[in-house]
PLY file of the C-alpha trace (Angstrom):
ply
format ascii 1.0
element vertex 225
property float x
property float y
property float z
element edge 224
property int vertex1
property int vertex2
end_header
50.46 58.69 96.15
50.83 61.23 93.26
49.62 63.92 95.37
51.78 63.34 98.07
54.84 63.49 95.92
53.74 66.91 94.44
53.59 68.16 97.87
57.29 66.76 98.93
58.23 68.52 95.56
56.49 71.83 96.43
58.14 71.61 99.86
61.67 70.79 98.49
61.28 74.09 96.13
60.13 76.38 98.93
63.02 75.05 101.14
65.46 75.63 98.24
63.94 79.20 97.63
63.99 80.32 101.53
67.72 79.04 101.64
68.48 81.14 98.56
66.93 84.22 99.98
68.76 84.07 103.15
71.91 85.90 103.93
74.96 83.73 104.19
77.89 84.38 106.57
81.24 83.01 105.82
83.96 82.85 108.57
87.48 82.14 107.01
90.09 81.65 109.44
93.57 82.74 108.23
97.38 83.19 109.36
99.02 86.68 108.93
100.55 86.41 105.21
97.73 84.21 103.74
96.50 85.15 100.37
92.55 84.62 99.54
91.64 84.00 96.06
88.45 86.43 95.34
86.98 83.91 92.63
86.11 81.75 95.42
83.91 84.56 97.06
82.92 86.57 93.87
79.42 85.14 93.89
78.48 86.62 97.47
75.76 89.13 97.30
74.93 92.32 99.26
73.12 90.12 101.75
76.01 88.20 102.65
79.02 88.58 104.97
82.55 87.59 104.36
83.95 87.47 107.97
87.87 87.17 107.70
89.56 86.26 111.07
93.35 86.57 111.56
95.11 84.59 114.04
97.16 87.34 114.97
95.34 91.03 114.55
98.32 92.62 114.03
98.96 90.70 111.11
97.73 91.20 107.50
95.86 89.13 104.71
95.34 89.74 101.22
92.33 89.27 98.82
93.84 88.88 95.38
92.69 88.62 91.65
94.43 88.82 88.35
90.85 90.37 86.94
88.37 92.89 88.21
87.16 92.56 91.60
83.60 93.81 92.19
82.65 93.72 95.83
78.95 93.33 96.87
79.09 91.71 100.34
79.92 92.87 103.68
83.71 92.08 104.28
85.15 92.33 107.76
88.58 91.54 109.14
90.27 91.94 112.53
93.59 93.04 111.08
94.93 94.62 107.92
93.12 93.92 104.94
94.69 94.35 101.45
92.38 93.77 98.30
94.48 93.62 95.11
93.35 93.43 91.41
96.41 92.68 89.81
95.35 93.89 86.12
91.79 95.37 86.29
89.18 97.49 88.60
88.09 97.36 91.88
84.47 98.12 92.13
82.97 98.30 95.47
79.52 98.43 96.14
79.27 96.90 99.96
80.58 97.27 103.21
84.11 96.82 104.30
85.23 96.71 107.99
88.99 96.51 109.07
91.26 98.65 110.95
93.62 99.33 108.04
92.65 98.84 104.42
94.59 99.05 101.54
92.82 99.01 97.91
95.10 98.53 95.14
94.18 98.29 91.32
94.60 100.14 88.26
91.00 101.88 88.67
89.22 102.07 91.90
85.34 102.94 91.89
83.57 103.45 95.13
79.98 103.43 94.07
76.89 105.01 96.02
76.19 103.13 99.07
79.66 101.98 99.31
81.03 101.99 103.16
84.54 101.65 104.31
84.88 101.79 107.78
88.19 102.00 109.81
86.62 103.39 112.73
86.70 102.30 116.39
86.29 103.89 120.05
89.50 105.39 120.90
91.60 105.30 117.74
90.63 105.55 113.88
92.49 103.29 111.57
93.97 103.99 108.10
92.50 103.84 104.65
94.68 103.65 101.63
92.77 103.80 98.70
94.86 103.79 95.75
98.11 104.30 96.92
100.27 105.57 100.15
100.81 108.62 101.76
101.85 111.13 98.85
101.75 108.11 96.30
105.36 107.54 97.71
104.83 104.03 99.59
106.56 101.60 97.44
104.83 98.66 99.10
101.36 99.94 97.64
100.67 99.98 93.90
99.63 103.50 92.65
95.97 103.60 91.09
95.58 105.21 87.60
92.43 106.47 88.80
89.95 106.75 91.84
86.41 107.54 91.67
84.32 108.26 94.85
80.47 108.44 94.27
78.43 110.84 96.35
76.71 108.07 98.53
80.25 106.64 99.60
81.22 106.83 103.08
84.90 106.75 104.11
85.21 106.80 107.96
88.44 106.69 109.84
86.97 108.08 113.15
87.84 108.03 116.85
84.20 107.55 117.76
84.42 108.49 121.54
87.89 109.92 122.17
91.35 110.06 120.69
93.19 110.28 117.15
91.34 109.77 113.92
93.20 107.70 111.38
94.42 108.29 107.81
92.35 108.49 104.73
94.22 108.54 101.49
93.08 108.75 98.00
95.63 108.51 95.38
96.00 108.14 91.79
98.64 108.95 88.95
96.04 110.32 86.64
92.77 111.50 88.49
91.07 111.35 91.83
87.68 112.36 91.83
85.19 113.10 94.52
81.85 113.33 93.11
79.42 116.14 94.66
81.12 116.25 97.77
78.57 118.33 99.47
76.78 115.24 99.83
76.70 114.66 103.60
78.35 111.37 103.18
81.10 112.29 100.39
83.58 113.11 103.26
86.13 111.66 105.65
85.00 111.92 109.26
86.48 112.21 112.58
85.21 112.78 115.88
85.58 116.37 117.20
88.70 115.51 119.28
90.35 113.33 116.70
93.45 114.37 114.24
92.50 113.13 110.49
95.05 113.20 107.84
93.08 113.54 104.58
94.87 113.46 101.18
94.09 113.22 97.54
95.62 114.28 94.44
95.14 115.11 90.86
91.61 115.75 91.42
89.35 116.74 88.41
87.98 119.52 90.17
90.06 121.63 92.75
86.60 123.07 93.97
85.53 119.60 94.89
88.75 118.70 96.73
88.65 122.13 98.83
85.19 121.71 99.86
85.84 118.15 101.05
89.02 119.55 102.96
86.69 122.11 104.63
83.95 119.34 105.40
86.65 117.36 107.17
88.24 120.29 108.74
84.81 121.24 110.53
85.05 117.93 112.23
88.79 117.59 112.81
91.50 119.82 114.72
93.85 118.83 111.83
93.77 117.93 108.36
96.07 117.93 105.33
95.32 117.74 101.71
98.17 117.75 99.24
0 1
1 2
2 3
3 4
4 5
5 6
6 7
7 8
8 9
9 10
10 11
11 12
12 13
13 14
14 15
15 16
16 17
17 18
18 19
19 20
20 21
21 22
22 23
23 24
24 25
25 26
26 27
27 28
28 29
29 30
30 31
31 32
32 33
33 34
34 35
35 36
36 37
37 38
38 39
39 40
40 41
41 42
42 43
43 44
44 45
45 46
46 47
47 48
48 49
49 50
50 51
51 52
52 53
53 54
54 55
55 56
56 57
57 58
58 59
59 60
60 61
61 62
62 63
63 64
64 65
65 66
66 67
67 68
68 69
69 70
70 71
71 72
72 73
73 74
74 75
75 76
76 77
77 78
78 79
79 80
80 81
81 82
82 83
83 84
84 85
85 86
86 87
87 88
88 89
89 90
90 91
91 92
92 93
93 94
94 95
95 96
96 97
97 98
98 99
99 100
100 101
101 102
102 103
103 104
104 105
105 106
106 107
107 108
108 109
109 110
110 111
111 112
112 113
113 114
114 115
115 116
116 117
117 118
118 119
119 120
120 121
121 122
122 123
123 124
124 125
125 126
126 127
127 128
128 129
129 130
130 131
131 132
132 133
133 134
134 135
135 136
136 137
137 138
138 139
139 140
140 141
141 142
142 143
143 144
144 145
145 146
146 147
147 148
148 149
149 150
150 151
151 152
152 153
153 154
154 155
155 156
156 157
157 158
158 159
159 160
160 161
161 162
162 163
163 164
164 165
165 166
166 167
167 168
168 169
169 170
170 171
171 172
172 173
173 174
174 175
175 176
176 177
177 178
178 179
179 180
180 181
181 182
182 183
183 184
184 185
185 186
186 187
187 188
188 189
189 190
190 191
191 192
192 193
193 194
194 195
195 196
196 197
197 198
198 199
199 200
200 201
201 202
202 203
203 204
204 205
205 206
206 207
207 208
208 209
209 210
210 211
211 212
212 213
213 214
214 215
215 216
216 217
217 218
218 219
219 220
220 221
221 222
222 223
223 224
């Protein structure tokens, strides 16, 4: 009797252990204009996926926190995704897939292995990291600093044919692309695509020009201001 109870206990522990190791996919159905509290998802790991499904893909949804947002899981959305830290940092380690993404916080860091993907077969999407075009979009809060690590990948490609999208890195003080010669430290577009790439106030003018050239090799149009 005691042995069987011990066996059941061990089996329960093993089942729990396996469940904790398995990846979780959380599907959240939302309406355009909905706001998700990041504190509900902050414990998701790099093995997990947060799938945000808009009832209207032409709409937008916001992930919000009044403190720091640290993103480890894969976050995917079928419409515009805005991630806002009202008074803190956004630190991104995982993967974000959305046709349009807006990241707004005082300080934004895209770490090694960070993937931000707005690519699709026939048209690239738009990535606004730290601000809008030329920092002049009143609907997007401008960051104080944006840092992109060498292992990060920003992609707004037309993968098969068509125009690439817009990639904006903007901050009021410093926008830094670390070691841009890295094969991933670039914004990418298919050869036929058009791509607007913008960053400002870089800590290294050489870094910015190198990044622009890398983009220029892949696209027939780019802009860097």
